Backbone bond lengths (Angstrom), bond angles and torsions (degrees), N, CA, C in turn:
res aa  C-N    CA-C-N  psi(-1)  N-CA   C-N-CA  omega(-1)  CA-C   N-CA-C  phi
1 M - - - 1.458 - - 1.522 109.96 -
2 S 1.325 115.65 144.09 1.460 120.21 178.23 1.521 108.46 -150.42
3 F 1.329 116.00 156.98 1.449 121.03 -179.57 1.531 109.99 -74.45
4 I 1.324 116.00 160.75 1.462 120.75 -172.44 1.524 112.97 -80.32
5 T 1.312 118.58 0.33 1.459 121.22 -179.83 1.517 110.02 -138.17
6 D 1.335 115.60 151.83 1.457 120.68 172.01 1.523 111.02 -110.48
7 D 1.340 116.19 15.10 1.465 121.87 -179.63 1.527 109.52 -68.53
8 P 1.333 118.64 117.14 1.470 120.28 179.85 1.526 113.18 -62.89
9 N 1.333 117.78 -21.18 1.461 119.86 175.48 1.522 111.65 -61.39
10 M 1.325 116.90 -25.25 1.460 122.13 177.06 1.528 111.51 -99.05
11 L 1.314 117.12 -46.06 1.462 120.52 -172.58 1.528 113.21 -72.44
12 D 1.333 117.35 -31.53 1.465 120.60 -173.35 1.522 113.32 -105.18
13 D 1.330 117.17 19.38 1.461 120.86 178.38 1.525 108.65 -126.92
14 W 1.318 116.21 174.96 1.459 122.03 179.34 1.517 109.55 -91.66
15 L 1.333 117.15 121.91 1.459 122.87 -179.81 1.522 109.33 -113.70
16 V 1.333 116.68 137.95 1.458 120.26 -179.92 1.523 109.60 -69.43
17 A 1.334 115.76 140.41 1.469 121.09 -178.36 1.519 111.84 -129.09
18 G 1.345 116.96 19.03 1.456 120.77 177.29 1.512 112.20 123.03
19 P 1.332 117.10 171.16 1.462 120.87 -179.09 1.520 112.31 -71.55
20 A 1.334 115.94 147.18 1.462 120.51 179.49 1.521 111.61 -62.97
21 T 1.331 117.14 -29.17 1.464 120.43 -179.54 1.529 112.39 -63.76
22 A 1.345 117.00 -18.27 1.464 120.03 -178.92 1.526 112.29 -67.78
23 L 1.342 118.07 -13.45 1.465 120.52 179.77 1.515 112.75 -82.11
24 A 1.325 117.78 -8.53 1.473 120.19 179.81 1.529 109.81 -58.36
25 G 1.322 116.27 127.48 1.464 121.12 177.36 1.509 115.14 81.01
26 T 1.346 117.18 3.38 1.457 119.24 -179.96 1.525 110.91 -89.18
27 S 1.306 115.99 164.88 1.457 123.49 174.55 1.520 106.83 -157.01
28 E 1.318 116.93 172.93 1.467 119.29 178.71 1.521 110.76 -59.94
29 A 1.344 115.83 -32.77 1.463 119.89 178.48 1.526 112.03 -79.06
30 R 1.331 116.15 -22.78 1.469 120.88 -179.53 1.524 109.20 -131.47
31 P 1.332 117.61 70.54 1.475 120.42 -177.77 1.517 111.75 -79.68
32 R 1.322 114.60 169.61 1.460 121.68 173.25 1.521 108.10 -100.91
33 A 1.316 117.20 135.07 1.464 121.42 178.84 1.524 110.06 -88.54
34 A 1.327 116.75 141.96 1.465 122.27 176.09 1.522 108.64 -144.33
35 R 1.321 116.04 135.59 1.470 121.16 178.59 1.521 110.38 -87.51
36 L 1.335 115.37 138.01 1.461 121.10 178.73 1.526 108.30 -156.37
37 L 1.320 116.78 123.25 1.463 122.59 175.13 1.526 112.42 51.72
38 G 1.332 115.16 43.16 1.450 120.03 174.64 1.509 115.80 82.74
39 E 1.317 118.48 0.93 1.463 121.62 179.74 1.528 110.20 -123.48
40 T 1.328 115.54 162.12 1.462 121.61 177.14 1.515 109.47 -105.59
41 L 1.326 116.11 117.14 1.463 122.45 178.02 1.524 110.11 -90.37
42 Q 1.322 115.12 155.05 1.461 121.76 172.06 1.523 107.80 -111.25
43 L 1.333 116.47 124.32 1.466 122.16 -177.46 1.521 109.66 -124.21
44 W 1.326 116.22 140.24 1.461 120.08 177.47 1.527 109.46 -158.69
45 G 1.331 114.84 167.58 1.452 121.06 175.02 1.511 109.70 -104.71
46 D 1.347 117.65 134.30 1.463 120.03 178.79 1.522 110.46 -79.01
47 A 1.316 117.60 -172.35 1.464 121.42 -175.06 1.522 112.54 -60.66
48 A 1.346 117.09 -26.58 1.462 121.29 179.30 1.523 111.88 -91.77
49 G 1.336 116.69 0.55 1.459 120.28 -178.68 1.516 114.11 85.67
50 T 1.331 117.36 5.14 1.468 121.45 179.87 1.528 109.69 -77.77
51 P 1.337 117.96 130.71 1.462 119.25 -178.56 1.529 112.08 -67.77
52 Q 1.323 114.62 143.99 1.450 122.82 176.90 1.521 107.91 -128.97
53 C 1.330 116.36 151.67 1.463 120.57 -178.73 1.522 109.71 -142.83
54 R 1.331 114.70 143.03 1.452 119.77 -179.64 1.519 109.62 -144.63
55 L 1.327 115.73 140.22 1.457 122.47 169.10 1.516 106.14 -116.34
56 G 1.325 116.98 107.62 1.450 120.04 -171.39 1.515 109.04 62.47
57 S 1.320 117.28 -120.81 1.468 121.14 178.07 1.520 112.38 -99.01
58 Q 1.337 116.92 0.62 1.459 121.34 -175.72 1.521 111.63 -93.19
59 A 1.331 117.25 124.92 1.461 122.03 175.94 1.527 109.57 -78.88
60 L 1.336 116.09 137.71 1.461 121.39 178.98 1.523 109.92 -117.64
61 A 1.322 115.59 151.11 1.462 120.28 176.38 1.530 109.50 -66.97
62 V 1.326 116.35 133.88 1.459 121.57 -178.88 1.525 108.58 -147.18
63 Q 1.324 116.57 148.79 1.457 121.19 175.70 1.525 109.48 -147.67
64 S 1.314 115.55 157.72 1.458 122.36 176.27 1.524 108.09 -110.69
65 R 1.355 116.17 113.75 1.465 121.35 177.94 1.510 110.04 -148.68
66 H 1.309 116.49 151.30 1.463 123.16 177.80 1.536 111.28 56.70
67 G 1.338 117.38 27.50 1.459 121.01 177.43 1.514 115.08 83.53
68 Y 1.344 117.85 5.24 1.465 121.49 -177.11 1.519 111.01 -132.51
69 L 1.323 114.90 165.83 1.458 122.52 173.70 1.522 108.34 -96.49
70 W 1.323 115.84 134.26 1.464 121.83 -178.11 1.523 108.59 -124.69
71 V 1.330 116.16 127.96 1.461 122.75 -175.93 1.519 109.14 -118.31
72 C 1.322 116.70 139.46 1.454 121.94 171.15 1.530 107.44 -101.92
73 P 1.331 118.36 103.50 1.468 120.24 -173.60 1.523 114.16 -59.65
74 G 1.351 117.32 -35.64 1.459 120.24 -178.77 1.511 113.81 -79.88
75 G 1.328 116.90 -10.90 1.456 120.63 176.32 1.511 114.80 95.22
76 T 1.331 118.35 -29.14 1.466 121.44 -178.21 1.520 109.06 -125.90
77 P 1.336 118.64 100.03 1.469 120.55 -177.13 1.520 112.18 -67.07
78 A 1.323 115.78 140.36 1.457 121.80 179.17 1.521 112.04 -77.96
79 R 1.342 116.78 -16.62 1.462 120.67 -176.30 1.527 108.35 -156.91
80 P 1.335 117.43 160.94 1.469 120.05 175.34 1.526 110.38 -69.66
81 L 1.323 116.11 160.70 1.454 120.59 173.15 1.531 108.73 -66.34
82 F 1.323 116.63 146.58 1.461 122.48 -178.36 1.535 111.75 -59.07
83 D 1.317 115.96 153.20 1.466 122.18 174.91 1.527 109.98 -81.45
84 F 1.316 115.80 149.70 1.466 122.87 177.83 1.529 107.10 -143.66
85 P 1.342 117.22 71.28 1.473 120.40 -172.42 1.520 113.49 -60.99
86 E 1.340 118.11 -29.01 1.464 120.65 -179.21 1.517 112.38 -64.19
87 Y 1.329 117.52 -23.53 1.466 121.16 -177.46 1.537 111.30 -60.06
88 G 1.327 116.57 -36.16 1.462 119.80 -178.06 1.517 114.14 -104.00
89 E 1.333 117.43 12.73 1.457 121.25 -175.55 1.525 110.99 -78.45
90 A 1.313 116.93 130.89 1.465 121.70 -177.96 1.520 111.00 -60.50
91 G 1.322 116.10 139.35 1.458 122.08 175.99 1.511 114.89 93.41
92 R 1.323 117.68 -11.51 1.466 119.85 -179.66 1.533 110.75 -86.44
93 R 1.323 115.35 143.19 1.459 121.79 169.79 1.523 108.32 -82.64
94 I 1.308 117.61 126.94 1.457 122.48 176.34 1.524 107.56 -106.84
95 V 1.336 116.24 114.91 1.457 120.89 -175.18 1.524 109.67 -131.61
96 D 1.321 115.97 118.27 1.466 121.02 172.74 1.523 106.83 -80.77
97 C 1.321 116.44 117.48 1.464 120.93 -175.49 1.526 112.99 -90.07
98 G 1.326 117.17 11.77 1.450 120.28 173.95 1.513 112.82 86.88
99 A 1.338 114.74 -173.67 1.458 121.92 -173.34 1.526 110.02 -121.11
100 I 1.327 115.76 139.46 1.468 122.08 178.80 1.524 108.20 -131.57
101 G 1.328 117.04 127.57 1.449 121.23 177.03 1.514 111.10 -79.51
102 V 1.329 116.08 140.87 1.464 121.69 178.85 1.526 108.13 -135.28
103 A 1.325 116.33 128.06 1.463 121.67 -177.10 1.516 110.70 -91.48
104 V 1.329 115.92 73.00 1.467 122.59 178.74 1.524 106.62 -165.18
105 S 1.319 116.60 162.57 1.457 120.08 174.72 1.528 110.63 -57.45
106 G 1.333 116.27 137.93 1.457 119.55 177.78 1.514 113.26 -60.35
107 L 1.321 117.74 -26.64 1.464 121.24 177.99 1.520 110.22 -63.45
108 R 1.322 116.86 -35.80 1.466 121.50 175.75 1.529 111.03 -63.25
109 V 1.331 116.34 -39.59 1.463 120.88 -178.08 1.526 110.29 -65.91
110 I 1.329 116.69 -43.58 1.467 120.04 178.25 1.520 110.34 -63.99
111 E 1.329 117.79 -43.98 1.458 120.65 179.58 1.523 111.20 -59.72
112 N 1.322 117.34 -42.17 1.463 121.25 177.64 1.533 111.18 -62.93
113 F 1.321 116.48 -38.34 1.466 122.71 178.70 1.526 110.56 -60.06
114 L 1.338 116.69 -32.63 1.464 121.56 -177.96 1.525 113.21 -83.03
115 D 1.321 117.38 -10.45 1.468 122.21 -169.49 1.529 111.60 -91.25
116 M 1.324 117.29 114.37 1.460 121.58 176.03 1.524 112.60 -86.98
117 A 1.326 118.02 -22.28 1.464 121.57 -173.34 1.526 112.54 -63.63
118 H 1.338 117.85 -24.89 1.464 119.22 -177.10 1.530 112.75 -84.64
119 F 1.328 118.42 -7.15 1.465 121.00 -174.89 1.535 113.88 -53.54
120 P 1.354 119.36 -50.75 1.478 118.62 -175.17 1.528 113.33 -69.01
121 F 1.318 117.50 -18.50 1.463 121.07 -172.89 1.532 112.23 -101.41
122 V 1.327 117.09 -41.76 1.475 121.37 -179.25 1.532 111.01 -90.46
123 H 1.329 116.53 -34.40 1.467 121.30 -177.64 1.532 110.22 -116.38
124 A 1.317 116.34 46.01 1.468 121.89 -176.68 1.514 111.98 -58.52
125 D 1.338 115.63 137.33 1.463 125.28 178.41 1.524 113.67 71.50
126 V 1.328 117.04 5.70 1.465 120.90 175.55 1.530 108.88 -123.85
127 L 1.344 117.67 -72.41 1.461 121.54 -179.98 1.520 112.85 -93.56
128 G 1.321 117.30 -5.42 1.456 120.03 179.30 1.509 111.16 -170.93
129 K 1.323 115.72 168.30 1.462 119.80 -179.81 1.530 109.23 -162.67
130 V 1.324 115.69 133.11 1.468 120.90 173.23 1.533 108.09 -64.88
131 P 1.335 120.40 134.44 1.468 128.13 15.31 1.524 114.52 -96.73
132 H 1.339 119.02 13.30 1.470 121.07 -178.34 1.528 108.95 -81.33
133 T 1.332 117.03 75.49 1.462 120.77 -172.53 1.524 114.38 -111.81
134 E 1.321 117.30 -7.80 1.470 119.34 -174.98 1.519 111.47 -74.94
135 V 1.335 115.35 133.79 1.461 121.24 171.55 1.524 107.17 -94.87
136 A 1.328 116.47 109.72 1.462 120.44 -179.21 1.526 110.23 -66.42
137 T 1.325 115.67 154.88 1.465 121.03 179.18 1.529 109.70 -59.85
138 Y 1.319 116.09 135.64 1.455 121.42 177.85 1.523 109.16 -136.49
139 Q 1.320 116.18 172.67 1.460 121.38 -174.46 1.533 110.41 -108.09
140 V 1.327 116.50 139.78 1.465 121.82 176.40 1.520 108.80 -130.18
141 R 1.321 115.09 134.00 1.468 119.71 178.51 1.529 109.36 -143.18
142 I 1.310 115.73 160.31 1.461 121.81 170.62 1.522 107.16 -107.22
143 E 1.315 115.79 119.32 1.458 121.71 -176.10 1.528 109.64 -68.21
144 P 1.348 118.09 121.47 1.467 120.17 -175.32 1.530 114.08 -59.93
145 G 1.329 117.51 -40.22 1.459 120.20 -174.71 1.515 114.44 -70.69
146 T 1.325 117.01 -33.04 1.466 121.00 -174.46 1.524 113.51 -113.24
147 G 1.335 117.19 -18.18 1.455 120.23 -175.09 1.515 113.23 76.03
148 E 1.346 117.99 8.46 1.455 121.69 -179.17 1.530 111.02 -80.32
149 I 1.332 115.25 150.83 1.464 121.19 173.45 1.527 108.43 -88.72
150 W 1.328 116.64 133.80 1.467 122.28 174.51 1.526 108.68 -126.98
151 A 1.324 115.87 128.79 1.463 122.13 171.17 1.519 107.22 -112.73
152 T 1.324 117.53 122.62 1.462 121.88 -174.71 1.524 110.72 -126.56
153 D 1.329 115.53 169.78 1.467 122.74 -178.34 1.533 111.57 59.90
154 C 1.330 116.27 31.12 1.470 120.50 177.63 1.531 108.16 -85.55
155 R 1.333 115.99 129.14 1.461 120.73 -179.79 1.522 108.96 -135.17
156 F 1.340 114.73 138.80 1.459 118.60 179.22 1.519 108.94 -152.73
157 W 1.347 115.90 137.00 1.463 119.81 178.56 1.526 109.08 -78.77
158 Q 1.340 115.34 128.96 1.463 119.95 -176.60 1.531 110.79 -131.98
159 P 1.341 117.01 136.88 1.466 120.48 177.12 1.521 112.98 -68.26
160 R 1.358 116.39 -34.86 1.474 120.23 -178.02 1.520 107.92 -152.30
161 A 1.318 116.99 94.15 1.457 121.77 -169.76 1.527 113.88 -72.31
162 S 1.334 118.12 -25.57 1.461 121.42 -178.29 1.514 108.77 -157.23
163 A 1.325 116.56 178.94 1.458 120.82 179.35 1.523 111.63 -62.66
164 A 1.338 116.88 -26.06 1.463 120.80 -177.30 1.520 113.39 -85.75
165 H 1.338 117.91 -11.92 1.463 121.08 -178.19 1.526 110.83 -91.14
166 D 1.342 116.43 141.71 1.465 120.23 177.15 1.529 111.98 -128.37
167 S 1.345 116.63 11.51 1.462 120.26 177.37 1.514 109.05 -150.11
168 G 1.341 116.37 163.89 1.450 121.84 -176.50 1.513 112.99 -78.68
169 S 1.343 114.96 151.31 1.461 120.03 177.90 1.523 108.88 -166.66
170 E 1.339 115.30 161.78 1.458 119.19 172.04 1.524 108.00 -78.37
171 V 1.315 116.01 128.88 1.459 121.46 -174.06 1.523 109.47 -111.69
172 L 1.323 115.34 134.46 1.457 122.19 176.54 1.523 108.89 -88.98
173 Y 1.334 115.81 131.83 1.455 122.11 179.83 1.530 110.22 -123.20
174 K 1.326 115.68 149.00 1.458 122.81 163.31 1.526 106.78 -134.47
175 Y 1.315 115.79 137.33 1.457 120.82 178.00 1.528 109.55 -115.02
176 R 1.314 114.79 148.29 1.464 121.03 -179.76 1.529 108.54 -141.53
177 V 1.317 117.61 126.28 1.466 121.78 174.46 1.521 107.33 -112.03
178 M 1.343 115.89 115.04 1.458 120.71 -176.06 1.517 112.60 -92.05
179 Q 1.329 116.39 -38.16 1.458 124.15 -178.62 1.531 106.80 -139.86
180 P 1.313 119.05 168.38 1.467 118.79 178.34 1.525 113.97 -54.60
181 L 1.338 117.74 -30.81 1.458 120.24 -176.12 1.529 113.40 -119.41
182 T 1.321 118.17 21.52 1.466 120.63 173.95 1.520 109.36 -136.08
183 A 1.330 115.69 139.81 1.461 120.99 -179.82 1.520 109.78 -150.64
184 M 1.331 115.67 159.30 1.451 122.67 177.66 1.521 108.91 -128.67
185 L 1.319 114.77 148.61 1.460 122.54 172.36 1.517 107.83 -124.02
186 Y 1.325 116.27 130.35 1.460 122.31 174.94 1.523 106.99 -115.19
187 K 1.329 117.07 130.26 1.467 119.29 -176.76 1.516 110.66 -142.44
188 S 1.331 115.75 162.04 1.464 122.67 -177.74 1.520 111.20 -50.94
189 S 1.323 115.82 136.91 1.461 120.84 178.87 1.526 109.86 -121.05
190 H 1.338 115.94 -179.38 1.460 120.61 178.66 1.527 111.81 -81.91
191 R 1.325 117.89 -7.02 1.467 120.07 179.82 1.527 108.82 -100.22
192 A 1.328 115.63 123.96 1.466 121.34 -175.49 1.522 111.07 -56.41
193 G 1.330 115.35 131.61 1.452 120.62 176.60 1.508 114.87 78.97
194 K 1.330 118.10 2.46 1.458 121.82 -178.24 1.526 110.66 -119.75
195 L 1.323 115.53 152.83 1.454 122.06 176.47 1.525 109.73 -118.41
196 D 1.333 117.03 137.95 1.457 120.55 169.60 1.518 108.63 -68.91
197 A 1.325 116.95 150.60 1.462 121.77 179.19 1.523 109.38 -121.39
198 I 1.324 116.00 135.29 1.459 122.66 177.74 1.521 107.75 -127.44
199 G 1.321 116.56 120.64 1.452 121.24 179.09 1.519 111.32 -100.85
200 L 1.324 116.85 136.46 1.458 123.07 174.63 1.519 107.47 -118.91
201 F 1.336 115.94 110.33 1.455 122.16 -176.14 1.528 108.04 -118.88
202 L 1.335 117.23 118.44 1.458 122.07 -172.76 1.524 111.13 -102.90
203 Q 1.307 115.08 129.92 1.463 123.32 176.61 1.526 107.87 -98.71
204 P 1.339 118.22 107.49 1.465 119.85 -174.93 1.530 112.12 -79.18
205 L 1.325 116.05 117.33 1.463 120.45 176.58 1.522 109.68 -82.58
206 D 1.331 115.96 -42.50 1.456 122.69 173.94 1.521 106.89 -159.69
207 D 1.335 117.79 -167.90 1.463 121.25 -175.63 1.519 113.28 -63.63
208 E 1.337 117.71 -22.56 1.465 120.27 -173.21 1.524 113.41 -128.17
209 H 1.332 117.58 17.69 1.462 121.23 178.13 1.525 109.42 -145.84
210 V 1.329 115.87 132.71 1.459 121.44 175.63 1.521 109.98 -135.42
211 I 1.320 115.16 161.47 1.464 121.80 165.81 1.524 106.03 -110.04
212 A 1.318 116.48 123.20 1.465 121.89 -178.06 1.523 109.89 -95.52
213 H 1.326 116.12 121.25 1.461 122.74 176.06 1.526 107.78 -105.38
214 T 1.333 117.02 127.70 1.464 121.71 -178.44 1.519 109.71 -118.15
215 L 1.321 116.64 132.00 1.464 122.61 -178.60 1.519 109.86 -125.66
216 L 1.331 116.74 133.32 1.460 122.02 174.56 1.523 110.20 -103.46
217 A 1.320 115.64 137.85 1.464 122.42 168.66 1.527 104.38 -130.49
218 C 1.330 115.55 86.93 1.464 120.11 -165.28 1.526 112.34 -128.55
219 Y 1.335 113.89 169.14 1.464 122.13 173.82 1.522 107.20 -108.14
220 D 1.310 116.54 108.24 1.462 121.39 -178.88 1.528 107.47 -157.41
221 D 1.327 115.88 109.46 1.467 120.66 -177.57 1.522 112.77 -97.62
222 T 1.322 117.62 3.25 1.461 119.72 -174.43 1.532 113.60 -116.42
223 S 1.313 118.11 -39.79 1.466 120.80 -175.94 1.526 111.28 -75.24
224 T 1.319 116.70 146.43 1.458 121.06 172.43 1.526 109.39 -80.13
225 D 1.324 116.33 164.32 1.463 119.11 175.51 1.523 110.34 -57.01
226 A 1.324 116.65 -41.41 1.464 120.95 -179.20 1.521 111.08 -60.89
227 E 1.328 117.70 -38.92 1.472 121.03 179.35 1.525 111.16 -69.21
228 L 1.336 116.69 -39.87 1.460 120.18 178.27 1.531 110.65 -64.70
229 I 1.328 116.19 -42.90 1.462 120.70 179.40 1.525 110.43 -66.34
230 A 1.323 116.86 -42.62 1.474 120.65 -178.96 1.523 110.88 -62.09
231 F 1.330 117.35 -38.84 1.464 120.42 178.71 1.530 110.35 -62.31
232 Q 1.323 116.79 -47.33 1.457 120.14 179.66 1.531 111.70 -63.98
233 H 1.327 116.92 -38.64 1.465 119.99 179.11 1.528 111.22 -67.15
234 T 1.327 116.45 -35.25 1.465 119.46 176.80 1.527 110.69 -61.23
235 I 1.331 115.62 -47.11 1.466 120.26 -179.86 1.530 110.38 -63.03
236 F 1.328 116.34 -47.66 1.461 118.88 -177.70 1.526 110.63 -67.27
237 G 1.331 116.53 -34.59 1.457 119.62 178.54 1.519 112.56 -64.27
238 Q 1.331 117.09 -28.64 1.471 120.80 175.96 1.523 111.19 -75.72
239 D 1.330 117.12 -33.29 1.461 120.90 179.87 1.531 112.47 -76.61
240 K 1.313 116.95 -34.45 1.470 121.59 -170.83 1.537 113.65 -54.97
241 P 1.344 120.40 -51.23 1.469 118.07 -179.37 1.529 113.03 -65.90
242 I 1.336 117.65 -30.71 1.465 120.23 176.46 1.522 109.64 -64.54
243 L 1.324 115.94 -47.07 1.458 120.85 -179.70 1.522 111.54 -61.22
244 E 1.333 115.90 -43.31 1.458 119.78 -174.01 1.524 113.03 -77.07
245 N 1.325 117.31 -7.89 1.458 120.67 178.81 1.526 113.03 -109.47
246 H 1.334 116.68 18.26 1.456 120.37 173.25 1.530 109.37 -59.94
247 A 1.320 116.68 146.21 1.465 120.58 175.30 1.524 110.58 -60.55
248 F 1.328 116.19 -37.18 1.462 121.50 177.55 1.527 108.15 -114.48
249 K 1.327 117.79 120.16 1.465 121.12 177.93 1.527 111.10 -67.07
250 R 1.330 115.46 -32.81 1.451 120.05 -179.90 1.528 109.88 -97.80
251 M 1.311 116.28 158.12 1.463 121.29 -175.36 1.526 111.49 -77.80
252 P 1.323 118.42 120.30 1.468 119.84 172.51 1.526 109.41 -80.65
253 L 1.304 116.73 125.35 1.464 120.29 -179.16 1.513 113.01 -101.50
254 E 1.333 117.56 -11.75 1.463 118.74 178.33 1.525 109.38 -68.88
255 G 1.298 116.05 146.23 1.461 122.37 -168.85 1.509 116.35 -58.76
256 R 1.352 119.07 -36.92 1.453 120.38 -171.75 1.523 113.79 -100.28
257 A 1.336 118.24 8.71 1.465 119.80 -177.29 1.523 111.71 -67.26
258 E 1.339 116.52 -37.99 1.463 121.97 179.20 1.524 107.28 -142.43
259 T 1.321 116.91 141.26 1.464 120.77 -172.12 1.524 111.33 -91.59
260 P 1.340 118.59 120.48 1.461 120.63 178.86 1.523 111.76 -80.67
261 T 1.335 116.81 162.61 1.449 123.25 174.55 1.524 108.91 -119.20
262 R 1.338 116.12 179.58 1.470 120.14 -177.59 1.526 112.28 -59.96
263 G 1.339 116.42 -30.63 1.456 119.49 -178.99 1.504 114.22 -80.74
264 D 1.353 117.07 0.88 1.463 120.91 -174.54 1.522 113.03 -98.63
265 T 1.310 118.60 24.34 1.461 120.80 -177.27 1.520 111.87 -57.05
266 S 1.329 117.23 -41.97 1.470 120.52 179.13 1.521 111.16 -63.51
267 S 1.333 116.34 -43.55 1.458 120.85 -179.71 1.520 111.39 -63.44
268 V 1.334 116.82 -44.65 1.458 120.97 179.30 1.526 110.31 -60.69
269 T 1.334 116.39 -43.29 1.467 121.04 179.24 1.518 110.46 -65.27
270 Y 1.326 116.79 -43.10 1.469 121.55 179.67 1.529 110.66 -60.34
271 R 1.327 117.74 -45.86 1.468 120.41 -179.84 1.530 111.15 -65.02
272 R 1.330 116.80 -41.56 1.468 119.57 177.77 1.531 110.28 -63.28
273 W 1.316 116.30 -41.55 1.475 123.11 178.18 1.523 110.22 -59.74
274 L 1.345 117.19 -42.59 1.464 121.37 177.92 1.527 111.08 -65.48
275 R 1.333 116.85 -42.81 1.469 119.95 178.35 1.529 111.02 -61.19
276 E 1.324 116.10 -42.82 1.465 119.86 -178.87 1.520 111.87 -66.57
277 R 1.330 117.24 -26.77 1.463 121.53 175.66 1.525 112.42 -81.37
278 G 1.339 117.15 -6.57 1.464 120.60 -176.81 1.509 112.92 71.46
279 M 1.331 116.83 33.66 1.463 121.35 -175.99 1.527 111.00 -62.66
280 R 1.336 117.06 128.65 1.456 123.04 176.69 1.520 112.54 -119.98
281 F 1.315 117.32 -32.57 1.458 120.97 -178.09 1.526 110.37 -69.62
282 G 1.316 117.06 130.08 1.457 121.27 179.16 1.501 114.29 74.86
283 V 1.325 117.71 11.62 1.463 123.22 -175.69 1.531 109.98 -104.67
284 R 1.316 116.11 138.19 1.469 121.61 174.06 1.521 108.79 -83.89
285 Q 1.312 116.51 123.97 1.449 120.39 -179.64 1.517 109.87 -72.80
286 A 1.322 116.73 142.11 1.463 122.35 -179.60 1.528 109.87 -61.69
287 A 1.338 115.82 140.59 1.468 120.34 -179.01 1.520 110.31 -71.05
């Protein structure tokens, strides 16, 4: 057995393989199955509760962090898993919002996550509303120490920014892309000086199918877990048909395949970042 890609961006990095809670009640004799890169992995917790992973007879590197299981398909990770300090920060609500399948390249899903311009049209009366359609100038950089993409000073007027909001306001955003298929969003919260954090971690089934795992690390003393999850599912449910109806299921990285606008600085940077990494998985080859 072998994975469907030889792209080191996938094989030599940590890929999410489901929530850590899924190991409850498992054992080597009764593992949990998880799909990744065209293969079915077996995952279980040993007697000490340490996660184990196997593809056929081959043991794979696996760890439990940030509430999820992370597998290195190639066995030897090129880098440590990204830090997520907000996950353990006192006072934050940690809510796993579940998994949603999306029939498109995971690169498309991350790019959509970075896009503020679609808010008034796809998420009308929640994350945006006409005539508030302008994407103000923001800053994008690649962090030298980690190689992560950061978009900062992002601001957008929203009618209802989260489950806890009941009126419109200008919302401050920061975006962070840690890996080709993982990203974070930080946005204004109800606690002064603090930002809510939303993690989007994609489990790649193949080049054109992913399972999207969403995690909240937020400040909200009023909403129930069910309300927080329902809000996120509403937003993702609006994005899903748009994503799945792209003309190209895979991400075109060549410059003239799709025309960017002024608000697409994050997308342009993300595509350039992928090209510089030699990304092949989930990519549409130039005609």
